[in-house]
N, C-alpha and C positions, 0 to 999 in steps of 0.2 A: 412575233409581236403584231397585233392588229394595227392596221393603218386605215382609217376611215376618211373618205373625202367628205368634208362637212361644209366647206365654203368655196365658192367660185367668185372671183372678182371680175366685175364687168366694167369696162371703160365707157363712160358716158360723158356727153358734152353738157347736158342740162339735167342736173340732179332732180329738180322738181318735176320735169317732164317725164323722166324715167320712173320716178316714184308714182306718178299718176297712172302711167301705163301698166306697171306691174300690179298696182292696186286694182286696176280695172279688170285684170285677168283673174281676180279672186285669190291672189296670193296673200299670205299672212305677212303683215308688217311686223317685224320683230324689234327693230330699233331705228331710230333717227337721232344720232348723236353728233354734236358739233363742239369743238373746243376753240372755235374762232372762225373767221372768214376763210381761212386757208385749209381747214380740215373738218370734213363732215363724213360720217359713215351711215349709210342706210342699208338695212338688211331686210330681205324678203325671203319667205320659204314657200315653194309651190305646195299645193295640197298633197298630203301623203308622202312628202319627200323628207328624208333625213338630212338632205343637203340644202344649204341656203345660198343665195346670191348676195353679194355686197357691191355697192357702188357708192360714189360720193365725190367729194372734193379732196384731192391730195392722197387718195388711196392707191392709185396706180399711175404709172407714166405711160402706159400703153395708149395708143391713139383711140379716141372714141369710135366705137363700132367695130373694133378689130377682133373681138371674141367670136369665133366661128365654130360650128360643129358641136354645140351644146345639145345634149340629148335628154329628153324627158320620156319616160316610159308610161304607156297607157294600156288599159285592157281592151279598149274599143276605139280604134282610130277614127271611125266615122262620127261617133258621138263626141269625141274630143275636138274634131274639126268643127262641128256645129257649135260647140260651146265657145271655142276661140273666135269664130266668126261673129257670134252673138255679142261677144265682149269687145269686138273691134280690132282684133289682132291681125286680120287679113292673112289667114293661112293659105298655103298653096293647096292645090288639089292633092288627094291621096295618091301616092305613087309607090312603085316597087322597082327594084333594080333588074335590068334584063338578065344579069348573071345569077340573081336570086340569093346572093350571099349577104351583102351589105351595100348600101347606096354609095355610088361614086361621088366625089367632090365636084362642086361646080355645076351640078345638074346634068352631068353626062350620064348616058345609059339609063335614063329614067323611062319607065313605062307607066302610062296613066292607069290609075286604079290600084286597088289593093293587090297584094300578092295572090297568086293562084291558090285557090282553096283557103284563102286567108291564113296561110302558113305563119306560124308564130315567128317573130323576129323579122318578118319580111315586108311589112307595110309601113310607110313613112309619110310625113308631111313636113313642111317647113314654114317658118315665119321669122320675121325680124322685129326687133324692138325699134323704137324711133331713131336710134343712133346707127342701126344696121348690125347690131350684134345678132348673130344667126343661131336660131334654135331649130332642132328637129324633134318631132314626136315619132316614136317607134312603138308599134303594137307588139306586145308580148303577152300571149295568152297561156303558154306553157313554158316554164323555164327548162333550160337544159340541165341535165343532172349535175349536182354540185353547186348550183347557183341559188 
């Protein structure tokens, strides 16, 4: 049975501020629905992604800003960084992990700059939304077999 990840719920403190931020990134607004003051669902989809994010009022009990390690995949990490910066997202510098496999959590073992020879899967950057929900961009230029 196929199981597709289609929605990730983000805990936010200010729904309208989050909506403005994700809109400024150029993400598509799919919905903004409310059934009263205590329940509102806002959905956005990043360009090219089959998975969306949802945030709002009454959609999660998680503390605002507690979503960490969300990954977006890009073909060109430097171009993606420039676009995020132009859109006001305040991305980190591009980095790779000293072990060369996957980045460590919390910024440990980061080496400034893209992966040596721009190895696919090896270059990253990070940014946070206004609540502190943490995103990574990862550059993938050639997928591993079966992916």
